[in-house]
PDB file of the backbone (N, CA, C, O) and the ligand in Angstrom, with CONECT records:
HET     ZN  A 101       1
ATOM      1  N   MET A   1     211.106 169.667 209.015  1.00  0.00           N
ATOM      2  CA  MET A   1     211.144 169.306 210.353  1.00  0.00           C
ATOM      3  C   MET A   1     212.285 168.942 211.126  1.00  0.00           C
ATOM      4  O   MET A   1     212.943 167.919 210.939  1.00  0.00           O
ATOM      5  N   ILE A   2     212.534 169.924 212.121  1.00  0.00           N
ATOM      6  CA  ILE A   2     213.526 169.925 212.878  1.00  0.00           C
ATOM      7  C   ILE A   2     213.584 168.431 213.944  1.00  0.00           C
ATOM      8  O   ILE A   2     212.740 168.018 214.738  1.00  0.00           O
ATOM      9  N   ARG A   3     214.835 167.912 213.599  1.00  0.00           N
ATOM     10  CA  ARG A   3     214.979 166.747 214.486  1.00  0.00           C
ATOM     11  C   ARG A   3     215.832 167.174 215.707  1.00  0.00           C
ATOM     12  O   ARG A   3     216.852 167.841 215.537  1.00  0.00           O
ATOM     13  N   HIS A   4     215.338 166.718 217.168  1.00  0.00           N
ATOM     14  CA  HIS A   4     216.144 166.877 218.180  1.00  0.00           C
ATOM     15  C   HIS A   4     216.801 165.962 218.559  1.00  0.00           C
ATOM     16  O   HIS A   4     216.362 164.812 218.592  1.00  0.00           O
ATOM     17  N   THR A   5     217.806 166.243 218.865  1.00  0.00           N
ATOM     18  CA  THR A   5     219.020 164.972 219.168  1.00  0.00           C
ATOM     19  C   THR A   5     218.744 164.770 220.850  1.00  0.00           C
ATOM     20  O   THR A   5     218.257 165.657 221.550  1.00  0.00           O
ATOM     21  N   SER A   6     219.055 163.750 221.229  1.00  0.00           N
ATOM     22  CA  SER A   6     219.012 163.403 222.883  1.00  0.00           C
ATOM     23  C   SER A   6     219.621 164.435 223.429  1.00  0.00           C
ATOM     24  O   SER A   6     219.244 164.746 224.558  1.00  0.00           O
ATOM     25  N   ALA A   7     220.571 165.133 222.871  1.00  0.00           N
ATOM     26  CA  ALA A   7     221.401 165.952 223.796  1.00  0.00           C
ATOM     27  C   ALA A   7     220.632 167.264 223.755  1.00  0.00           C
ATOM     28  O   ALA A   7     221.127 168.102 224.509  1.00  0.00           O
ATOM     29  N   GLN A   8     219.586 167.667 223.102  1.00  0.00           N
ATOM     30  CA  GLN A   8     218.961 168.824 223.009  1.00  0.00           C
ATOM     31  C   GLN A   8     217.411 168.344 223.767  1.00  0.00           C
ATOM     32  O   GLN A   8     216.325 168.429 223.193  1.00  0.00           O
ATOM     33  N   ARG A   9     217.601 167.874 225.064  1.00  0.00           N
ATOM     34  CA  ARG A   9     216.307 167.761 225.912  1.00  0.00           C
ATOM     35  C   ARG A   9     215.559 168.863 226.282  1.00  0.00           C
ATOM     36  O   ARG A   9     215.996 169.769 226.991  1.00  0.00           O
ATOM     37  N   PRO A  10     214.268 168.801 225.749  1.00  0.00           N
ATOM     38  CA  PRO A  10     213.463 169.837 226.060  1.00  0.00           C
ATOM     39  C   PRO A  10     213.319 170.088 227.616  1.00  0.00           C
ATOM     40  O   PRO A  10     212.956 169.184 228.368  1.00  0.00           O
ATOM     41  N   ARG A  11     213.636 171.420 228.079  1.00  0.00           N
ATOM     42  CA  ARG A  11     213.373 171.408 229.510  1.00  0.00           C
ATOM     43  C   ARG A  11     212.068 171.718 229.953  1.00  0.00           C
ATOM     44  O   ARG A  11     211.469 172.710 229.537  1.00  0.00           O
ATOM     45  N   SER A  12     211.573 170.895 230.806  1.00  0.00           N
ATOM     46  CA  SER A  12     210.188 170.831 231.142  1.00  0.00           C
ATOM     47  C   SER A  12     210.231 170.700 232.709  1.00  0.00           C
ATOM     48  O   SER A  12     211.063 169.975 233.255  1.00  0.00           O
ATOM     49  N   ARG A  13     209.391 171.360 233.341  1.00  0.00           N
ATOM     50  CA  ARG A  13     208.937 171.032 234.637  1.00  0.00           C
ATOM     51  C   ARG A  13     207.987 169.942 235.009  1.00  0.00           C
ATOM     52  O   ARG A  13     207.396 169.347 234.108  1.00  0.00           O
ATOM     53  N   ASN A  14     207.804 169.652 236.172  1.00  0.00           N
ATOM     54  CA  ASN A  14     207.015 168.421 236.531  1.00  0.00           C
ATOM     55  C   ASN A  14     205.777 168.503 235.510  1.00  0.00           C
ATOM     56  O   ASN A  14     205.196 169.516 235.119  1.00  0.00           O
ATOM     57  N   HIS A  15     205.553 167.275 235.215  1.00  0.00           N
ATOM     58  CA  HIS A  15     204.273 166.991 234.392  1.00  0.00           C
ATOM     59  C   HIS A  15     203.884 168.144 233.389  1.00  0.00           C
ATOM     60  O   HIS A  15     202.699 168.327 233.109  1.00  0.00           O
ATOM     61  N   GLU A  16     204.797 168.851 232.896  1.00  0.00           N
ATOM     62  CA  GLU A  16     204.709 169.694 231.881  1.00  0.00           C
ATOM     63  C   GLU A  16     204.921 169.061 230.562  1.00  0.00           C
ATOM     64  O   GLU A  16     206.046 168.622 230.325  1.00  0.00           O
ATOM     65  N   ILE A  17     203.805 168.935 229.495  1.00  0.00           N
ATOM     66  CA  ILE A  17     203.720 168.307 228.501  1.00  0.00           C
ATOM     67  C   ILE A  17     203.917 169.214 227.443  1.00  0.00           C
ATOM     68  O   ILE A  17     203.294 170.274 227.389  1.00  0.00           O
ATOM     69  N   THR A  18     204.828 168.831 226.508  1.00  0.00           N
ATOM     70  CA  THR A  18     205.012 169.437 225.201  1.00  0.00           C
ATOM     71  C   THR A  18     204.297 168.884 223.978  1.00  0.00           C
ATOM     72  O   THR A  18     203.662 167.830 223.930  1.00  0.00           O
ATOM     73  N   CYS A  19     204.478 169.671 223.095  1.00  0.00           N
ATOM     74  CA  CYS A  19     203.904 168.712 221.890  1.00  0.00           C
ATOM     75  C   CYS A  19     204.732 167.744 221.476  1.00  0.00           C
ATOM     76  O   CYS A  19     204.197 166.742 221.002  1.00  0.00           O
ATOM     77  N   GLN A  20     205.955 167.789 221.536  1.00  0.00           N
ATOM     78  CA  GLN A  20     206.889 166.581 221.414  1.00  0.00           C
ATOM     79  C   GLN A  20     206.629 165.391 222.275  1.00  0.00           C
ATOM     80  O   GLN A  20     206.711 164.213 221.926  1.00  0.00           O
ATOM     81  N   HIS A  21     206.279 165.893 223.535  1.00  0.00           N
ATOM     82  CA  HIS A  21     205.779 164.591 224.234  1.00  0.00           C
ATOM     83  C   HIS A  21     204.606 163.927 223.825  1.00  0.00           C
ATOM     84  O   HIS A  21     204.513 162.700 223.836  1.00  0.00           O
ATOM     85  N   ILE A  22     203.592 164.781 223.419  1.00  0.00           N
ATOM     86  CA  ILE A  22     202.519 164.268 222.921  1.00  0.00           C
ATOM     87  C   ILE A  22     202.498 163.009 221.585  1.00  0.00           C
ATOM     88  O   ILE A  22     201.808 162.000 221.441  1.00  0.00           O
ATOM     89  N   THR A  23     203.497 163.571 220.820  1.00  0.00           N
ATOM     90  CA  THR A  23     204.000 162.924 219.728  1.00  0.00           C
ATOM     91  C   THR A  23     204.641 161.471 220.253  1.00  0.00           C
ATOM     92  O   THR A  23     204.405 160.430 219.641  1.00  0.00           O
ATOM     93  N   ALA A  24     205.292 161.501 221.185  1.00  0.00           N
ATOM     94  CA  ALA A  24     205.818 160.248 221.941  1.00  0.00           C
ATOM     95  C   ALA A  24     204.948 159.524 222.563  1.00  0.00           C
ATOM     96  O   ALA A  24     205.047 158.301 222.462  1.00  0.00           O
ATOM     97  N   LEU A  25     204.096 159.992 223.201  1.00  0.00           N
ATOM     98  CA  LEU A  25     203.009 159.328 223.975  1.00  0.00           C
ATOM     99  C   LEU A  25     201.872 158.934 223.425  1.00  0.00           C
ATOM    100  O   LEU A  25     201.111 158.192 224.046  1.00  0.00           O
ATOM    101  N   ILE A  26     201.595 159.379 222.171  1.00  0.00           N
ATOM    102  CA  ILE A  26     200.276 159.323 221.631  1.00  0.00           C
ATOM    103  C   ILE A  26     199.899 157.759 221.483  1.00  0.00           C
ATOM    104  O   ILE A  26     198.731 157.396 221.626  1.00  0.00           O
ATOM    105  N   LEU A  27     200.833 156.941 221.221  1.00  0.00           N
ATOM    106  CA  LEU A  27     200.422 155.465 221.086  1.00  0.00           C
ATOM    107  C   LEU A  27     200.034 154.934 222.443  1.00  0.00           C
ATOM    108  O   LEU A  27     198.989 154.295 222.562  1.00  0.00           O
ATOM    109  N   ASP A  28     200.670 155.121 223.270  1.00  0.00           N
ATOM    110  CA  ASP A  28     200.440 154.695 224.558  1.00  0.00           C
ATOM    111  C   ASP A  28     199.149 155.198 225.061  1.00  0.00           C
ATOM    112  O   ASP A  28     198.478 154.481 225.803  1.00  0.00           O
ATOM    113  N   TYR A  29     198.685 156.556 224.665  1.00  0.00           N
ATOM    114  CA  TYR A  29     197.371 156.883 225.272  1.00  0.00           C
ATOM    115  C   TYR A  29     196.356 156.444 224.574  1.00  0.00           C
ATOM    116  O   TYR A  29     195.349 156.260 225.258  1.00  0.00           O
ATOM    117  N   VAL A  30     196.237 156.163 223.245  1.00  0.00           N
ATOM    118  CA  VAL A  30     195.506 155.368 222.495  1.00  0.00           C
ATOM    119  C   VAL A  30     195.148 154.126 222.891  1.00  0.00           C
ATOM    120  O   VAL A  30     193.986 153.768 223.083  1.00  0.00           O
ATOM    121  N   THR A  31     196.219 153.389 223.033  1.00  0.00           N
ATOM    122  CA  THR A  31     196.200 152.051 223.611  1.00  0.00           C
ATOM    123  C   THR A  31     195.775 151.762 225.240  1.00  0.00           C
ATOM    124  O   THR A  31     195.638 150.673 225.797  1.00  0.00           O
ATOM    125  N   GLY A  32     195.629 153.028 225.754  1.00  0.00           N
ATOM    126  CA  GLY A  32     195.370 153.062 227.125  1.00  0.00           C
ATOM    127  C   GLY A  32     196.517 152.469 228.116  1.00  0.00           C
ATOM    128  O   GLY A  32     196.222 152.093 229.251  1.00  0.00           O
ATOM    129  N   GLU A  33     197.761 152.414 227.644  1.00  0.00           N
ATOM    130  CA  GLU A  33     198.912 151.930 228.397  1.00  0.00           C
ATOM    131  C   GLU A  33     199.396 153.253 229.161  1.00  0.00           C
ATOM    132  O   GLU A  33     200.232 153.109 230.053  1.00  0.00           O
ATOM    133  N   LEU A  34     198.964 154.405 228.892  1.00  0.00           N
ATOM    134  CA  LEU A  34     199.883 155.333 229.759  1.00  0.00           C
ATOM    135  C   LEU A  34     199.341 155.403 231.249  1.00  0.00           C
ATOM    136  O   LEU A  34     198.202 155.120 231.620  1.00  0.00           O
ATOM    137  N   ASP A  35     200.374 155.829 232.000  1.00  0.00           N
ATOM    138  CA  ASP A  35     199.948 155.740 233.430  1.00  0.00           C
ATOM    139  C   ASP A  35     199.002 156.996 233.821  1.00  0.00           C
ATOM    140  O   ASP A  35     199.144 158.082 233.259  1.00  0.00           O
ATOM    141  N   PRO A  36     198.182 156.810 234.665  1.00  0.00           N
ATOM    142  CA  PRO A  36     197.164 157.842 235.055  1.00  0.00           C
ATOM    143  C   PRO A  36     197.741 159.231 235.089  1.00  0.00           C
ATOM    144  O   PRO A  36     197.100 160.113 234.518  1.00  0.00           O
ATOM    145  N   GLN A  37     198.675 159.483 235.584  1.00  0.00           N
ATOM    146  CA  GLN A  37     199.433 160.619 235.970  1.00  0.00           C
ATOM    147  C   GLN A  37     199.920 161.595 234.561  1.00  0.00           C
ATOM    148  O   GLN A  37     199.875 162.794 234.286  1.00  0.00           O
ATOM    149  N   THR A  38     200.355 160.456 233.932  1.00  0.00           N
ATOM    150  CA  THR A  38     200.770 160.952 232.593  1.00  0.00           C
ATOM    151  C   THR A  38     199.546 161.458 231.435  1.00  0.00           C
ATOM    152  O   THR A  38     199.598 162.404 230.648  1.00  0.00           O
ATOM    153  N   ALA A  39     198.409 160.418 231.666  1.00  0.00           N
ATOM    154  CA  ALA A  39     197.349 160.551 230.982  1.00  0.00           C
ATOM    155  C   ALA A  39     196.578 161.739 231.344  1.00  0.00           C
ATOM    156  O   ALA A  39     195.729 162.180 230.570  1.00  0.00           O
ATOM    157  N   LEU A  40     196.861 162.369 232.651  1.00  0.00           N
ATOM    158  CA  LEU A  40     196.026 163.646 232.912  1.00  0.00           C
ATOM    159  C   LEU A  40     196.930 164.701 232.214  1.00  0.00           C
ATOM    160  O   LEU A  40     196.414 165.632 231.595  1.00  0.00           O
ATOM    161  N   ALA A  41     198.087 164.580 232.298  1.00  0.00           N
ATOM    162  CA  ALA A  41     199.055 165.684 231.857  1.00  0.00           C
ATOM    163  C   ALA A  41     198.842 165.780 230.270  1.00  0.00           C
ATOM    164  O   ALA A  41     198.979 166.823 229.631  1.00  0.00           O
ATOM    165  N   PHE A  42     198.552 164.770 229.830  1.00  0.00           N
ATOM    166  CA  PHE A  42     198.514 164.590 228.317  1.00  0.00           C
ATOM    167  C   PHE A  42     196.952 165.418 228.098  1.00  0.00           C
ATOM    168  O   PHE A  42     196.878 166.340 227.285  1.00  0.00           O
ATOM    169  N   LYS A  43     196.075 165.102 228.686  1.00  0.00           N
ATOM    170  CA  LYS A  43     194.637 165.516 228.396  1.00  0.00           C
ATOM    171  C   LYS A  43     194.575 167.081 228.675  1.00  0.00           C
ATOM    172  O   LYS A  43     193.796 167.833 228.089  1.00  0.00           O
ATOM    173  N   ALA A  44     195.591 167.519 229.747  1.00  0.00           N
ATOM    174  CA  ALA A  44     195.637 168.885 230.056  1.00  0.00           C
ATOM    175  C   ALA A  44     196.375 169.738 229.033  1.00  0.00           C
ATOM    176  O   ALA A  44     196.170 170.937 228.850  1.00  0.00           O
ATOM    177  N   HIS A  45     197.218 169.014 228.418  1.00  0.00           N
ATOM    178  CA  HIS A  45     198.162 169.689 227.067  1.00  0.00           C
ATOM    179  C   HIS A  45     196.879 169.800 226.138  1.00  0.00           C
ATOM    180  O   HIS A  45     196.643 170.895 225.628  1.00  0.00           O
ATOM    181  N   LEU A  46     195.974 168.641 225.872  1.00  0.00           N
ATOM    182  CA  LEU A  46     195.248 168.853 224.752  1.00  0.00           C
ATOM    183  C   LEU A  46     194.252 169.924 224.808  1.00  0.00           C
ATOM    184  O   LEU A  46     193.791 170.505 223.826  1.00  0.00           O
ATOM    185  N   ARG A  47     193.942 170.151 226.096  1.00  0.00           N
ATOM    186  CA  ARG A  47     192.859 171.365 226.332  1.00  0.00           C
ATOM    187  C   ARG A  47     193.302 172.391 225.970  1.00  0.00           C
ATOM    188  O   ARG A  47     192.473 173.173 225.506  1.00  0.00           O
ATOM    189  N   LEU A  48     194.737 172.841 226.010  1.00  0.00           N
ATOM    190  CA  LEU A  48     195.298 173.984 225.293  1.00  0.00           C
ATOM    191  C   LEU A  48     195.761 174.070 224.064  1.00  0.00           C
ATOM    192  O   LEU A  48     195.983 175.170 223.557  1.00  0.00           O
ATOM    193  N   CYS A  49     195.962 172.966 223.443  1.00  0.00           N
ATOM    194  CA  CYS A  49     196.661 172.853 222.251  1.00  0.00           C
ATOM    195  C   CYS A  49     196.012 172.265 221.145  1.00  0.00           C
ATOM    196  O   CYS A  49     196.056 171.052 220.940  1.00  0.00           O
ATOM    197  N   PRO A  50     195.283 173.236 220.265  1.00  0.00           N
ATOM    198  CA  PRO A  50     194.454 172.827 219.155  1.00  0.00           C
ATOM    199  C   PRO A  50     195.271 171.790 218.124  1.00  0.00           C
ATOM    200  O   PRO A  50     194.724 170.806 217.626  1.00  0.00           O
ATOM    201  N   ASP A  51     196.545 172.128 217.902  1.00  0.00           N
ATOM    202  CA  ASP A  51     197.243 171.314 217.289  1.00  0.00           C
ATOM    203  C   ASP A  51     197.370 170.015 217.503  1.00  0.00           C
ATOM    204  O   ASP A  51     197.404 169.225 216.559  1.00  0.00           O
ATOM    205  N   CYS A  52     197.462 169.604 218.856  1.00  0.00           N
ATOM    206  CA  CYS A  52     197.500 168.382 219.326  1.00  0.00           C
ATOM    207  C   CYS A  52     196.224 167.808 219.253  1.00  0.00           C
ATOM    208  O   CYS A  52     196.189 166.584 219.124  1.00  0.00           O
ATOM    209  N   ILE A  53     195.166 168.427 219.308  1.00  0.00           N
ATOM    210  CA  ILE A  53     193.699 167.658 219.340  1.00  0.00           C
ATOM    211  C   ILE A  53     193.767 167.256 218.108  1.00  0.00           C
ATOM    212  O   ILE A  53     193.580 166.054 217.921  1.00  0.00           O
ATOM    213  N   ALA A  54     194.045 168.117 216.952  1.00  0.00           N
ATOM    214  CA  ALA A  54     193.808 167.719 215.498  1.00  0.00           C
ATOM    215  C   ALA A  54     194.910 166.369 215.239  1.00  0.00           C
ATOM    216  O   ALA A  54     194.538 165.338 214.679  1.00  0.00           O
ATOM    217  N   PHE A  55     196.077 166.548 215.666  1.00  0.00           N
ATOM    218  CA  PHE A  55     197.050 165.277 215.646  1.00  0.00           C
ATOM    219  C   PHE A  55     196.312 164.109 216.031  1.00  0.00           C
ATOM    220  O   PHE A  55     196.113 163.160 215.272  1.00  0.00           O
ATOM    221  N   LEU A  56     195.807 164.203 217.505  1.00  0.00           N
ATOM    222  CA  LEU A  56     195.105 163.109 218.041  1.00  0.00           C
ATOM    223  C   LEU A  56     194.185 162.323 217.283  1.00  0.00           C
ATOM    224  O   LEU A  56     194.229 161.111 217.072  1.00  0.00           O
ATOM    225  N   SER A  57     193.160 163.349 216.815  1.00  0.00           N
ATOM    226  CA  SER A  57     191.951 162.763 215.910  1.00  0.00           C
ATOM    227  C   SER A  57     192.350 162.037 214.634  1.00  0.00           C
ATOM    228  O   SER A  57     191.751 161.032 214.251  1.00  0.00           O
ATOM    229  N   THR A  58     193.300 162.534 214.038  1.00  0.00           N
ATOM    230  CA  THR A  58     193.948 161.909 212.717  1.00  0.00           C
ATOM    231  C   THR A  58     194.573 160.585 213.145  1.00  0.00           C
ATOM    232  O   THR A  58     194.475 159.511 212.551  1.00  0.00           O
ATOM    233  N   TYR A  59     195.216 160.834 214.248  1.00  0.00           N
ATOM    234  CA  TYR A  59     195.876 159.391 214.748  1.00  0.00           C
ATOM    235  C   TYR A  59     195.101 158.429 214.888  1.00  0.00           C
ATOM    236  O   TYR A  59     195.212 157.315 214.376  1.00  0.00           O
ATOM    237  N   GLN A  60     194.036 158.932 215.797  1.00  0.00           N
ATOM    238  CA  GLN A  60     193.022 157.914 216.064  1.00  0.00           C
ATOM    239  C   GLN A  60     192.216 157.344 214.946  1.00  0.00           C
ATOM    240  O   GLN A  60     191.741 156.213 215.047  1.00  0.00           O
ATOM    241  N   LYS A  61     192.056 158.021 213.969  1.00  0.00           N
ATOM    242  CA  LYS A  61     191.450 157.474 212.402  1.00  0.00           C
ATOM    243  C   LYS A  61     192.374 156.602 211.961  1.00  0.00           C
ATOM    244  O   LYS A  61     191.952 155.518 211.559  1.00  0.00           O
ATOM    245  N   THR A  62     193.546 156.812 211.938  1.00  0.00           N
ATOM    246  CA  THR A  62     194.675 156.015 211.383  1.00  0.00           C
ATOM    247  C   THR A  62     194.605 154.624 212.051  1.00  0.00           C
ATOM    248  O   THR A  62     194.402 153.553 211.480  1.00  0.00           O
ATOM    249  N   VAL A  63     194.793 154.822 213.254  1.00  0.00           N
ATOM    250  CA  VAL A  63     194.697 153.500 214.108  1.00  0.00           C
ATOM    251  C   VAL A  63     193.646 152.780 213.868  1.00  0.00           C
ATOM    252  O   VAL A  63     193.824 151.578 213.674  1.00  0.00           O
ATOM    253  N   HIS A  64     192.387 153.290 213.823  1.00  0.00           N
ATOM    254  CA  HIS A  64     191.055 152.533 213.603  1.00  0.00           C
ATOM    255  C   HIS A  64     191.275 151.766 212.135  1.00  0.00           C
ATOM    256  O   HIS A  64     191.187 150.549 211.972  1.00  0.00           O
ATOM    257  N   ALA A  65     191.530 152.587 211.277  1.00  0.00           N
ATOM    258  CA  ALA A  65     191.709 152.039 209.829  1.00  0.00           C
ATOM    259  C   ALA A  65     192.618 150.894 209.705  1.00  0.00           C
ATOM    260  O   ALA A  65     192.393 149.860 209.076  1.00  0.00           O
ATOM    261  N   ALA A  66     193.825 151.237 210.474  1.00  0.00           N
ATOM    262  CA  ALA A  66     194.774 150.061 210.538  1.00  0.00           C
ATOM    263  C   ALA A  66     194.224 148.776 211.335  1.00  0.00           C
ATOM    264  O   ALA A  66     194.751 147.674 211.183  1.00  0.00           O
ATOM    265  N   GLN A  67     193.346 148.946 212.027  1.00  0.00           N
ATOM    266  CA  GLN A  67     192.716 147.821 212.994  1.00  0.00           C
ATOM    267  C   GLN A  67     191.845 147.095 212.102  1.00  0.00           C
ATOM    268  O   GLN A  67     191.859 145.865 212.049  1.00  0.00           O
ATOM    269  N   SER A  68     191.084 147.823 211.396  1.00  0.00           N
ATOM    270  CA  SER A  68     190.004 147.191 210.574  1.00  0.00           C
ATOM    271  C   SER A  68     190.434 146.489 209.225  1.00  0.00           C
ATOM    272  O   SER A  68     189.741 145.734 208.543  1.00  0.00           O
ATOM    273  N   LEU A  69     191.809 146.929 208.977  1.00  0.00           N
ATOM    274  CA  LEU A  69     192.517 146.108 207.897  1.00  0.00           C
ATOM    275  C   LEU A  69     192.907 144.876 208.419  1.00  0.00           C
ATOM    276  O   LEU A  69     193.749 144.912 209.316  1.00  0.00           O
ATOM    277  N   ARG A  70     192.402 143.590 207.987  1.00  0.00           N
ATOM    278  CA  ARG A  70     192.938 142.405 208.327  1.00  0.00           C
ATOM    279  C   ARG A  70     193.837 142.183 207.389  1.00  0.00           C
ATOM    280  O   ARG A  70     193.816 142.797 206.322  1.00  0.00           O
ATOM    281  N   TYR A  71     194.749 141.254 207.692  1.00  0.00           N
ATOM    282  CA  TYR A  71     195.800 140.800 206.863  1.00  0.00           C
ATOM    283  C   TYR A  71     195.264 139.886 205.820  1.00  0.00           C
ATOM    284  O   TYR A  71     195.732 139.802 204.685  1.00  0.00           O
ATOM    285  N   GLU A  72     194.210 139.177 206.296  1.00  0.00           N
ATOM    286  CA  GLU A  72     193.757 138.131 205.260  1.00  0.00           C
ATOM    287  C   GLU A  72     192.777 138.888 204.034  1.00  0.00           C
ATOM    288  O   GLU A  72     192.457 138.330 202.985  1.00  0.00           O
ATOM    289  N   SER A  73     192.433 140.118 204.386  1.00  0.00           N
ATOM    290  CA  SER A  73     191.876 141.055 203.329  1.00  0.00           C
ATOM    291  C   SER A  73     192.700 141.644 202.370  1.00  0.00           C
ATOM    292  O   SER A  73     192.240 142.172 201.358  1.00  0.00           O
ATOM    293  N   ILE A  74     194.061 141.577 202.663  1.00  0.00           N
ATOM    294  CA  ILE A  74     194.953 142.108 201.584  1.00  0.00           C
ATOM    295  C   ILE A  74     195.061 141.412 200.578  1.00  0.00           C
ATOM    296  O   ILE A  74     195.031 140.222 200.890  1.00  0.00           O
ATOM    297  N   PRO A  75     195.182 141.589 199.421  1.00  0.00           N
ATOM    298  CA  PRO A  75     195.191 140.769 198.040  1.00  0.00           C
ATOM    299  C   PRO A  75     196.520 139.997 198.180  1.00  0.00           C
ATOM    300  O   PRO A  75     197.614 140.398 198.576  1.00  0.00           O
ATOM    301  N   LEU A  76     196.131 138.788 197.753  1.00  0.00           N
ATOM    302  CA  LEU A  76     197.647 137.912 197.844  1.00  0.00           C
ATOM    303  C   LEU A  76     198.611 138.416 197.064  1.00  0.00           C
ATOM    304  O   LEU A  76     199.765 138.303 197.477  1.00  0.00           O
ATOM    305  N   GLN A  77     198.366 139.105 195.723  1.00  0.00           N
ATOM    306  CA  GLN A  77     199.409 139.766 194.895  1.00  0.00           C
ATOM    307  C   GLN A  77     200.042 140.773 195.694  1.00  0.00           C
ATOM    308  O   GLN A  77     201.255 140.941 195.570  1.00  0.00           O
ATOM    309  N   MET A  78     199.328 141.512 196.552  1.00  0.00           N
ATOM    310  CA  MET A  78     200.090 142.689 197.299  1.00  0.00           C
ATOM    311  C   MET A  78     200.915 141.991 198.313  1.00  0.00           C
ATOM    312  O   MET A  78     202.095 142.326 198.417  1.00  0.00           O
ATOM    313  N   ARG A  79     200.461 141.116 199.027  1.00  0.00           N
ATOM    314  CA  ARG A  79     201.172 140.393 199.877  1.00  0.00           C
ATOM    315  C   ARG A  79     202.585 139.953 199.236  1.00  0.00           C
ATOM    316  O   ARG A  79     203.647 140.342 199.722  1.00  0.00           O
ATOM    317  N   ARG A  80     202.524 139.222 198.257  1.00  0.00           N
ATOM    318  CA  ARG A  80     203.544 138.749 197.511  1.00  0.00           C
ATOM    319  C   ARG A  80     204.756 139.830 197.118  1.00  0.00           C
ATOM    320  O   ARG A  80     205.973 139.644 197.110  1.00  0.00           O
ATOM    321  N   ARG A  81     204.026 140.964 196.811  1.00  0.00           N
ATOM    322  CA  ARG A  81     204.793 141.885 196.394  1.00  0.00           C
ATOM    323  C   ARG A  81     205.519 142.846 197.545  1.00  0.00           C
ATOM    324  O   ARG A  81     206.525 143.534 197.372  1.00  0.00           O
ATOM    325  N   VAL A  82     204.796 142.717 198.676  1.00  0.00           N
ATOM    326  CA  VAL A  82     205.381 143.203 199.955  1.00  0.00           C
ATOM    327  C   VAL A  82     206.770 142.563 200.389  1.00  0.00           C
ATOM    328  O   VAL A  82     207.846 143.073 200.702  1.00  0.00           O
ATOM    329  N   ARG A  83     206.255 141.025 200.271  1.00  0.00           N
ATOM    330  CA  ARG A  83     207.306 139.999 200.749  1.00  0.00           C
ATOM    331  C   ARG A  83     208.520 140.255 199.846  1.00  0.00           C
ATOM    332  O   ARG A  83     209.592 140.598 200.344  1.00  0.00           O
ATOM    333  N   GLN A  84     208.369 140.096 198.549  1.00  0.00           N
ATOM    334  CA  GLN A  84     209.567 140.292 197.652  1.00  0.00           C
ATOM    335  C   GLN A  84     210.109 141.714 197.902  1.00  0.00           C
ATOM    336  O   GLN A  84     211.311 141.721 197.638  1.00  0.00           O
ATOM    337  N   PHE A  85     209.721 142.781 198.265  1.00  0.00           N
ATOM    338  CA  PHE A  85     210.012 144.171 198.324  1.00  0.00           C
ATOM    339  C   PHE A  85     211.065 143.904 199.570  1.00  0.00           C
ATOM    340  O   PHE A  85     212.228 144.294 199.455  1.00  0.00           O
ATOM    341  N   LEU A  86     210.651 143.277 200.678  1.00  0.00           N
ATOM    342  CA  LEU A  86     211.283 143.038 201.893  1.00  0.00           C
ATOM    343  C   LEU A  86     212.444 142.115 201.535  1.00  0.00           C
ATOM    344  O   LEU A  86     213.555 142.342 202.016  1.00  0.00           O
ATOM    345  N   ARG A  87     212.291 141.338 200.916  1.00  0.00           N
ATOM    346  CA  ARG A  87     213.507 140.376 200.704  1.00  0.00           C
ATOM    347  C   ARG A  87     214.592 141.163 200.069  1.00  0.00           C
ATOM    348  O   ARG A  87     215.722 141.184 200.557  1.00  0.00           O
ATOM    349  N   LYS A  88     214.242 141.878 198.877  1.00  0.00           N
ATOM    350  CA  LYS A  88     215.079 142.800 198.275  1.00  0.00           C
ATOM    351  C   LYS A  88     215.969 143.592 198.882  1.00  0.00           C
ATOM    352  O   LYS A  88     217.177 143.714 198.680  1.00  0.00           O
ATOM    353  N   ARG A  89     214.877 144.404 200.058  1.00  0.00           N
ATOM    354  CA  ARG A  89     215.663 145.335 200.898  1.00  0.00           C
ATOM    355  C   ARG A  89     216.694 144.583 201.783  1.00  0.00           C
ATOM    356  O   ARG A  89     217.748 145.152 202.066  1.00  0.00           O
ATOM    357  N   ILE A  90     216.448 143.381 202.212  1.00  0.00           N
ATOM    358  CA  ILE A  90     217.316 142.732 203.289  1.00  0.00           C
ATOM    359  C   ILE A  90     218.485 142.401 202.215  1.00  0.00           C
ATOM    360  O   ILE A  90     219.616 142.778 202.525  1.00  0.00           O
ATOM    361  N   LYS A  91     218.338 141.833 201.169  1.00  0.00           N
ATOM    362  CA  LYS A  91     219.483 141.113 200.389  1.00  0.00           C
ATOM    363  C   LYS A  91     220.383 142.250 199.868  1.00  0.00           C
ATOM    364  O   LYS A  91     221.612 142.248 199.947  1.00  0.00           O
ATOM    365  N   GLY A  92     219.610 143.241 199.314  1.00  0.00           N
ATOM    366  CA  GLY A  92     220.154 144.314 198.392  1.00  0.00           C
ATOM    367  C   GLY A  92     220.679 145.170 199.198  1.00  0.00           C
ATOM    368  O   GLY A  92     221.239 146.005 198.488  1.00  0.00           O
ATOM    369  N   SER A  93     220.839 145.488 200.535  1.00  0.00           N
ATOM    370  CA  SER A  93     221.330 146.474 201.211  1.00  0.00           C
ATOM    371  C   SER A  93     223.037 146.468 200.977  1.00  0.00           C
ATOM    372  O   SER A  93     223.707 145.475 201.259  1.00  0.00           O
ATOM    373  N   PRO A  94     223.523 147.494 200.524  1.00  0.00           N
ATOM    374  CA  PRO A  94     225.015 147.573 200.235  1.00  0.00           C
ATOM    375  C   PRO A  94     225.862 147.072 201.217  1.00  0.00           C
ATOM    376  O   PRO A  94     225.594 147.365 202.382  1.00  0.00           O
ATOM    377  N   PRO A  95     226.902 146.324 200.968  1.00  0.00           N
ATOM    378  CA  PRO A  95     227.728 145.757 202.150  1.00  0.00           C
ATOM    379  C   PRO A  95     228.552 147.230 202.678  1.00  0.00           C
ATOM    380  O   PRO A  95     228.913 148.155 201.951  1.00  0.00           O
ATOM    381  N   THR A  96     228.676 147.139 203.834  1.00  0.00           N
ATOM    382  CA  THR A  96     229.423 148.230 204.379  1.00  0.00           C
ATOM    383  C   THR A  96     230.843 147.776 204.805  1.00  0.00           C
ATOM    384  O   THR A  96     231.031 146.670 205.314  1.00  0.00           O
ATOM    385  N   ARG A  97     231.785 148.623 204.589  1.00  0.00           N
ATOM    386  CA  ARG A  97     233.049 148.415 204.695  1.00  0.00           C
ATOM    387  C   ARG A  97     233.795 148.536 206.169  1.00  0.00           C
ATOM    388  O   ARG A  97     235.006 148.335 206.266  1.00  0.00           O
TER     389      ARG A  97
HETATM  390 ZN    ZN A 101     200.552 170.406 221.572  1.00  0.00          ZN2+
END
């Protein structure tokens, strides 16, 4: 996957949304925090772009799965393992000179 740096901004006209924008805005769209104008442009792009429709449906499924997973329902052992892993990551990061 090619990563675009901020120096390579996609040249876009007013309210023209690209697949990159969809990727960046999808969280706000799913949570309903997108402003109405952007949401319209977002939906307009979806109508033209099957790739982004597929991406959105996958994303919504993922969000739904994540929301239905409660912290309490995660086995204690796994929680411990996650905490240990995080601690190691924090402590074990190599010192920078
Ligand atoms: Zn697209």
